[in-house]
GUMIVEX-899737 format. One record per residue (C-alpha): residue in three letters; x, y, z. Coordinates in steps of 0.2 Angstrom, whole numbers, padded with zeros to 4 digits, always signed. Last residue first. Layout:
% residues N
ALAXYZ...
This chain:
% residues 84
THR+0478-0125+0234GLN+0464-0130+0218SER+0452-0137+0234LYS+0452-0119+0242GLY+0447-0109+0227ALA+0433-0118+0221LYS+0424-0120+0240GLN+0428-0101+0239ARG+0418-0096+0225GLN+0406-0112+0227THR+0402-0100+0246THR+0405-0082+0234ALA+0391-0091+0225GLN+0382-0096+0238LYS+0381-0080+0246ILE+0377-0072+0229LEU+0362-0083+0227ALA+0355-0079+0245GLU+0357-0062+0246TYR+0346-0061+0227ILE+0331-0071+0232LYS+0331-0058+0249GLY+0330-0045+0235LEU+0319-0053+0225LEU+0307-0057+0240ASP+0309-0039+0244TYR+0303-0033+0230LEU+0287-0046+0227ASN+0284-0038+0246ASP+0284-0020+0239ILE+0275-0027+0223ARG+0262-0035+0235LYS+0262-0017+0247ASN+0260-0006+0232THR+0246-0016+0223ASN+0235-0014+0240ALA+0236+0003+0242ILE+0233+0004+0223ASP+0217-0006+0230ASN+0216+0004+0243ARG+0214+0018+0233ILE+0202+0011+0219GLU+0190+0008+0232ARG+0191+0027+0239PHE+0189+0034+0223LEU+0173+0020+0221GLY+0165+0029+0237LEU+0168+0047+0229MET+0162+0044+0215LEU+0147+0036+0221VAL+0144+0053+0233VAL+0146+0062+0218LEU+0134+0054+0210ASP+0123+0054+0224GLU+0124+0076+0226THR+0118+0076+0207SER+0106+0066+0211LEU+0099+0049+0211LYS+0083+0046+0204ARG+0073+0030+0213GLY+0076+0012+0209GLU+0072+0006+0227SER+0089-0002+0227VAL+0097+0013+0216LYS+0092+0023+0236ARG+0097+0011+0250LEU+0117+0014+0237VAL+0114+0032+0241THR+0112+0032+0260ASP+0125+0017+0262LEU+0135+0030+0250ALA+0133+0043+0262LYS+0135+0028+0278GLU+0153+0028+0271ILE+0158+0043+0263VAL+0158+0049+0280ALA+0163+0034+0289SER+0182+0041+0278THR+0178+0059+0282VAL+0179+0053+0300SER+0193+0041+0299GLU+0204+0054+0289VAL+0199+0067+0298MET+0210+0057+0313
């Protein structure tokens, strides 16, 4: 809840600062802080997305590993039966 309110406030402030930039107006120290907050938010989102992709790859590798183990076990069992 608090994060969504904070995000909305930062978004509105960021829109205001970007409007100032597009109009060629000088930015105050507060405006620069808002730009930094917006940048940090984007970096955090990028990191979260990267983490999700890494988690998905890790899950996929786990499934591949399990499939390979199952396949190797099946082949060993077949080889053991054919020798008897």
